[in-house]
C-alpha positions in Angstrom: 29.7 13.5 -0.2 25.9 13.8 -1.1 23.9 11.7 1.3 22.0 8.7 -0.3 18.5 9.2 -1.1 16.1 6.6 0.4 13.3 4.6 -1.1 10.9 3.5 1.7 8.0 1.0 1.1 5.2 1.1 3.7 2.8 -1.7 4.3 -1.0 -1.4 4.7 -2.1 1.4 6.8 -5.8 0.7 7.2 -6.8 3.9 9.1 -4.0 3.7 11.7 -3.2 7.3 11.8 -1.5 7.4 15.3 0.9 4.7 14.2 1.4 6.3 10.8 2.4 9.7 12.5 5.0 7.9 14.6 6.4 6.1 11.7 6.6 9.1 9.4 8.6 10.9 12.2 10.9 8.0 12.7 11.8 8.0 8.9 13.0 11.6 8.9 12.3 11.9 5.2 14.6 14.1 3.2 13.6 16.1 0.1 14.9 13.5 -2.3 13.4 10.4 -0.5 10.3 8.5 -1.4 7.8 6.9 0.6 5.7 4.4 -1.3 2.5 3.2 0.3 1.4 -0.2 -0.6 -2.4 0.5 -0.6 -5.3 0.0 1.7 -5.0 3.4 3.3 -8.2 3.8 5.1 -10.7 1.1 5.7 -11.2 -0.8 8.9 -8.9 1.4 11.1 -10.2 4.3 13.3 -9.0 7.4 11.7 -9.0 7.5 7.9 -9.1 11.3 7.8 -6.0 11.4 9.8 -4.1 9.2 7.6 -5.3 11.4 4.6 -4.1 14.5 6.4 -0.6 12.9 7.4 0.0 11.6 3.9 -1.2 14.7 2.0 1.3 16.9 4.1 4.2 14.6 3.3 5.3 15.6 -0.2 7.5 12.5 -0.7 4.4 10.1 -0.5 3.4 8.0 -3.4 0.5 5.7 -3.4 -0.1 2.2 -4.8 -3.9 1.4 -5.1 -5.1 -1.4 -3.1 -8.2 -3.6 -3.4 -10.2 -1.0 -1.3 -8.9 2.0 -3.3 -9.9 0.1 -6.5 -13.6 0.1 -5.3 -13.4 3.8 -4.4 -11.9 4.8 -7.8 -14.7 3.0 -9.7 -17.5 4.3 -7.6 -16.1 7.9 -7.8 -15.5 7.8 -11.5 -11.8 8.2 -11.0 -10.4 5.1 -12.7 -7.2 5.6 -14.7 -7.0 4.8 -18.4 -4.2 2.3 -17.8 -2.1 0.8 -15.1 0.5 3.5 -15.1 -1.7 6.6 -15.6 -3.0 9.1 -12.9 -6.6 8.6 -11.9 -9.2 10.9 -13.2 -9.4 14.0 -11.0 -12.2 14.4 -8.6 -14.8 16.9 -9.8 -14.0 20.3 -8.4 -16.1 21.1 -5.2 -17.3 17.6 -4.8 -18.0 16.8 -1.3 -20.4 15.2 1.4 -19.4 11.5 0.8 -21.2 9.3 3.2 -20.2 5.9 4.7 -22.0 4.1 1.8 -20.1 6.2 -0.7 -16.7 5.3 0.9 -17.1 1.8 1.7 -14.5 -0.5 0.3 -14.0 -3.9 -1.1 -16.8 -6.3 0.0 -18.6 -3.4 1.5 -15.8 -2.9 4.2 -16.7 0.2 6.1 -14.6 3.3 6.5 -14.8 4.4 10.1 -15.7 7.7 11.6 -16.7 9.5 8.2 -16.7 13.2 8.2 -18.8 14.1 5.2 -17.9 17.8 5.2 -14.2 17.0 4.6 -14.6 13.6 2.8 -13.4 14.8 -0.3 -9.8 15.0 1.2 -9.9 11.1 1.2 -10.5 10.9 -2.6 -8.3 13.9 -3.5 -5.4 12.1 -2.0 -5.8 9.2 -4.6 -4.9 11.5 -7.4 -1.3 10.8 -6.3 -1.7 7.0 -7.0 -0.9 4.4 -9.6 -1.6 0.7 -9.7 2.2 0.0 -9.9 5.5 1.7 -9.5 8.8 0.5 -11.0 12.4 1.5 -10.1 16.1 0.2 -9.8 17.8 0.1 -6.6 21.1 2.0 -7.0 23.0 1.2 -3.6 23.4 -1.4 -1.2 22.8 -5.2 -1.1 20.2 -4.9 -3.8 22.2 -2.4 -6.1 21.2 -3.0 -9.7 18.0 -4.9 -8.8 14.8 -3.7 -10.7 11.8 -3.5 -8.3 8.1 -3.4 -8.8 5.7 -2.0 -6.2 2.1 -3.4 -6.3 -0.6 -3.9 -3.6 -1.2 -7.8 -3.7 1.0 -9.4 -6.3 1.7 -10.6 -9.8 0.3 -13.5 -11.5 3.0 -16.0 -12.2 3.8 -16.2 -16.0 2.7 -12.5 -16.6 4.4 -9.2 -16.5 2.6 -6.6 -14.3 1.0 -4.9 -17.5 -0.5 -8.1 -18.6 -2.3 -8.6 -15.3 -5.8 -7.3 -14.6 -6.3 -4.6 -11.9 -8.2 -7.2 -9.9 -5.0 -9.5 -10.0 -2.7 -6.7 -9.0 -5.0 -5.6 -6.2 -6.4 -8.9 -4.8 -4.3 -12.0 -5.7 -3.0 -14.2 -2.8 -3.0 -17.6 -3.8 -2.9 -19.5 -7.0 -6.1 -21.4 -6.5 -9.0 -21.2 -4.2 -8.0 -23.6 -1.5 -6.2 -22.7 1.7 -3.5 -25.1 0.8 -3.0 -23.5 -2.7 0.5 -21.9 -3.2 0.9 -18.3 -2.6 1.5 -16.4 -6.0 5.2 -15.6 -5.1 5.9 -19.3 -4.6 5.4 -19.6 -8.3 6.7 -16.4 -9.4 9.7 -16.4 -11.8 10.0 -12.8 -12.8 13.2 -10.7 -12.8 11.9 -7.8 -10.7 11.8 -7.9 -6.9 8.0 -7.6 -6.1 7.2 -5.4 -3.0 3.8 -5.8 -1.8 1.1 -5.6 1.0 -2.4 -7.2 1.0 -1.5 -10.5 2.7 -0.8 -9.8 6.3 1.5 -11.8 8.6 3.2 -11.2 11.9 6.6 -10.5 10.3 7.4 -9.2 6.8 7.3 -11.9 4.0 10.8 -12.5 2.5 10.5 -15.1 -0.2 14.0 -16.1 -1.4 14.9 -18.3 -4.5 18.3 -19.1 -5.5 19.7 -17.0 -2.9 17.9 -13.9 -4.3 15.0 -12.1 -2.6 12.2 -12.1 -5.2 9.2 -11.0 -3.3 8.7 -8.9 -0.1 5.5 -8.4 1.7 5.1 -5.6 4.2 1.6 -5.9 5.5 2.3 -6.7 9.2 -1.4 -6.2 10.3 -1.3 -2.9 12.4 -5.0 -2.7 12.3 -5.3 -6.3 13.8 -3.0 -5.3 16.6 0.2 -6.1 14.7 2.7 -3.3 13.6 3.1 -0.9 10.9 6.2 -1.7 8.9 8.4 0.4 6.4 11.4 -1.1 4.7 14.3 0.9 3.0 15.6 -1.1 -0.1 19.0 0.7 -0.1 20.2 -1.0 3.1 17.6 -3.5 3.8 16.5 -1.8 7.0 13.1 -1.7 8.7 11.3 0.9 10.7 8.5 -0.5 12.8 5.8 1.0 15.0 3.7 -1.4 17.2 -0.2 -1.0 17.0 -1.6 1.0 19.9 -4.4 -1.9 20.1 -6.1 -4.4 18.1 -8.2 -1.6 16.3 -10.4 -4.0 14.4 -11.3 -6.2 17.2 -12.4 -3.0 19.1 -14.4 -1.7 16.3 -16.4 -4.9 15.6 -17.4 -5.6 19.1 
């Protein structure tokens, strides 16, 4: 009997290379498995270069662009032509990017920049897309179409009708803290798997007995944990944060 291939989704990494290394080891990825990273790979945390090296060495990795990657793509002239296209390749031999070049959304710094190898951080984004789609083929979600994005989908729209800002930044429908989260108003047929909005535990939004949205940013960089989820059997692999990296870095 042929072993079932796995489709793993991984929440926001934010430069937490030690936890990422431990998690990838726990997943024991096979040749036909997939590991879909849900964006915000580098910023805020202690070791963006380590994250890039781990992901580049893992052939099963696919990358969803987050709000911080969106800023990097625009600044580097790498923006894709459309939501499902590959980004424009980084110019051959380009290097020497500094902290300003690699700052993220809202000027969020990327820590411990090494300009002589900084191109590795951008080259990895050539694997990325703003969204991925698939259909679960086994387990409790067999036959369920899924959509992986960084932040979410605007209710009343399909992903292709959303702007990149919506896919990468949406949290609530409205500007108040009491405004509903986008997934509370979402009525699409796809199970949306996302990051961006961190919480202590994965966000599982169920409607009419069906899981319709699943958030996997469990705040590793803020002292939470790094979480991966396998859709085929609804199982998690979790690595606790070594410390509250963000608090240490802003002191």
